[in-house]
N, C-alpha and C positions, 0 to 999 in steps of 0.2 A: 461416511465422514472420519473415522476412524480410520480406513485401508487407506483415503487419501493424506491423512499427517504421515502415514507411517512409509508412505510411498514416495513422497514430495520429495527427496533429495535427487530422485530420478530425474524431476524436471529438468532442469538446467542445462543438460545435455540433450535434451527433447528441442528444447527451445531454440539451442545454437543452431543442432540440425536444420532445424526448419526454417532458420533463417539466415541458410551460409551463403548463398546465392542471390541476397535481396539486399539491395543498398542502389543512391544512384552516387554516381562522382561528378561532383560539382565544387564551385567556393560559397558553401552556405555559411552567414556570418553568426545566425542563429536557428534555434530547434524547437518548436511549438507542438506539443503535445496532447492531441484532442481526443478526453476520455474522460467514463464517468466513474461512479462507484468503486467495484473493482477493479475494471477495468483501466481507472486510471492512478491505482496503486503502485508500478511500476514508474511507472514518471518520478514520483513521490522519493521511491527507495533510490532511483537513479540522480537527482538529486542531492539526497544525502553521500551518497559515496559519489562525487563529483567535488562535492563541497571539502570531505575528507582528502582526497585525490588535488585539492586543491587545481582541480580541471575547469577553465571556462569554455564553457559551447553557449551559452546564452540563453540557456535552458527556459521554457515558460512552458507550464501547465495550464492548459483550458478546458476549463468543467462550465462548459452555455453549448447552447444554441451559436451556428455561425462563428467566425472569428474573428478577433478582436482588430478594432480598427486603425491599429499601429501593423499588423503582418502586412509583409509585402515580398516579394523574389527572392530577398535575398533568407527568407525563411527555407529551412525542411522542414514540412508538417508531416507528424506523425501520429496515423489517425487509430486508434486501439479500441474495440469494440468485443471483447469475448463472445460475445453471443450473434453479433454482427447487425442487431437489430437497435442498439441503440438510435433513439430521435435526435439528439443533439448531436451525437457524432456523427450520423448519417449529413446532418443538416453543416458539420465543418465540412464535413469532406467534397458535397456539391459547393460549399461556396469556395472552397478551397479550387475544383477543379474549374468554376467561374472566375477566378482571377488567377489562371495561369500559373498557381504553384506550386511546387513540387511538390509530392508527396507517397506517401507507402503508409503500408495499412497491417494491424497485425488483428487477426482475428479466428473463430473457428468455420467461420459460416454465415449464414445472415445474410441479407440485404447489401450486405455492405460487401460480402465475397462476390454477390453479382456483378454488383457494381465495380470493381477493380476489374473482372474478367472484361467488361463492358468499356471501361476505357485506358485497359492496357496498362492498370495501375501497378505496380508490385505490391507483392503483399506475402506476410509470412499465416499460413495456414497452420496455426497451432491445433492441440487435440481436442474433440468436444467430451460431453461429459460431468463439466465440473460447474460450480458454482464460478466467478471472477475471482472473487475474495480467495479461493484455494486454488487457483491457478496462477498464483506469481508468477514460480520458478518457469515455467514455458514464457508468460508473459515478459519479463525481466530479461534472461536472458536473450529472448526474441529482440527486444530494441536495443539491447549493447552489442549483440552481433550486426543488426542494422546501421550502428554509429561507427564501428568499425568499418566495416563494409563499404560506410561513405565517406570514408577519409575522414570523419569529423572528431573520432579518438583514437588513440594509439590501440594494438592487435595486446591486450593486457588480459585476455581471457583466461589465463590461468587459478588464477581465485576463485571465477564464476565457477570451472570446470572442478574445483578442489571442494566445492560443496557437498559434491554427492556423497565424496568418500567423507568429507568432514563433518556434517550433519548428523543427527544420534537420538533421533526423537523420541524412542523409545528411553534414553534417560532421562528424558524431561517429565515424563511421565508423573514420578513420585511429586517434584517438585509443582506440577499444575495441582493433584489433589490436594495439597494442602492450599494453595492459594485460594482453590474453590469452597473451600473449608467456610474459610473469613467471609466470601465475597457473599453467601447465602443469604438472602431479604434486605439484603444492600444493594446501593446503586453504585456501580464502580464511577469513579473519578482515575481519570490516569494522568499523571501527570511527568514529563519528563525536561532537560534542557531544550534548547529554541531548538540549537544540530539535531536533537533526535525527537522534534516536537510531531513530524510524519510518523513515527512508529507507534507515540503515544495515539496517534489519529488512525492508526490501523488496530488497536487495542479496541479502542472503540468500536470502531465499525460491528469487528468480530464479535462484542457484545451483543451489535445492534440485530444482524443479518442470523450471529448462531444461540442468542442466546434468545430474540424477540425481547429486550430489556436496552429499556434507554442509560444512556451512557455516557460519560461528559470526557475531554481532554483538555489541557491545557502547557503552557509553557512557563520556561524560568527565565527571564526574571519577571518578566511580564506579569506574570499571577498573582505577584506580590505586593502589584500597586493595584490592585481589583479584586479580582472574586475572592481571592483568600477573607477579605473582610463581609463576604456573604454569608461564611458561615457564623457570624455573632449571631445571625439570627435563622436558626436552625429548623428545617418543617420537614424532614427526612432522612431516612439512615442514610447514611453515605459508607463507602470503603475505599479508601485513597489507594494507590497503585503507583510508585517511584520509581520510574526506569532512570537505572544512574550506569552512568560511565567512568571508571576510575580514572579513566583520563583526561576528567573534564573542569576545565576551570575551577579553581577550587572555590571561587567566590561564590559558583553555581551551587558547587557541595555541599555548601555554608547553608544556604538558604534552601536545600532540597534538607537538612535534618533539622532547622529551627523553625522552619513550616512546619514538619510533621510534629513537633514539640509543642508548636500550638494548636494543630488539628487535635492532637488529643487530650489537652486542657476542656475543649471543646466536645470532649467525647466522642470524638470521630476516630476509629482506628486506621491504619495504615502498614505496607507493608514495602522493603525496598529491593527491587530485582534489581541484581545487577549484573549489565551487559557482559556476557563470557567474552574473552577471547581476544587475539591482537589485531584482527583483519577486520575490515569495517565490514564487509558484505556477509561473514562468519558470524558478527554480532547482531547484524540487522535480523538474519535470518532465523538466526537458534531463538532468538526473543520473539519471531512473529512464529515461532512453528509450539512456542512456549503459550502463546495468545489464544493459539489454534486449541490446542486442551484443554487451558482454562474453561474455555469460551463451550467448548464442546462438553467437559464434565458437567459445565453448571447446566447446560440445557437438557443433563438427563437429570438434574436434579429435578427439575422445573417441568420435569416429561414434555419438554420441546421437542422437535425435532430439529438438528442443529444443520440442515442441508435448504429445507426448504425456507421460501421467502413469499409467503403467498402475500402477504398485503402489497409487494411490491406489483406484485402481477397482477394482482384486481387493479390495483392502482394506475397500472399500464392499458389495463382492456379497457378501463373507462376515458384514461387519457385520447386512446382510437377512438373513441365512439362519438 
């Protein structure tokens, strides 16, 4: 896990390379990304990037079996399954085939790769040997290259390539250790603005899978209208992490500050983590690297294997019986 975190910046160049010739030129009105778990997260990151750049490609993310009822031939479908054996994503792939909707896949192997060969569906094959949540660089850069090759977004990949040079995992270790100490014996809750709510979700997933710990997330301003009331009848120990962007709406920043003050009155401690950098992809991925370090060090504290996901594997085996 430690080596994967340190080598993470190298993933972007590799992802762009494996997808360099992958795309479908056509007039697509919308894009549907089908994926589950860590394989759906590249779509979430893409959505944050598109929103920041004010680029409208009609993006939808599907985390389920089959396809949403409204999907038609105006969509480009991108099926992402890191393992290639995610049954929900394979179900989506097969329904797309049945409806003759143009499809592209991103995978490291498995059944999805076999299906792509069988039906001559374009695919980007990314390196094997990772947990999906730790392969976001491969998956995201391949995804964005596919969209460029398909004429859906403009060729604006300089900022993606720059991540290999600009991301510095080692520099985040000391900050991660400080945060980790505050989280011991507490349930993490991660709050962010609506713009970065999916980043908060990624933190939650890292705690779940790397630490084997329940964790929760929510976003402003919605959480002020419901969730915060739940702290009036506290039943366990929580620690709240606020993901804060200085460029955020000032009213959202005020809500964060006031929420932290109210939680403090209820004996709930919290920390603010400021998103660093000016470029949106750097903000996102440097913060994800910080979440990797925090979950890694917290896993060591609890003597948990930060790589394995044994409960998920056990569930999948039972599901197949």
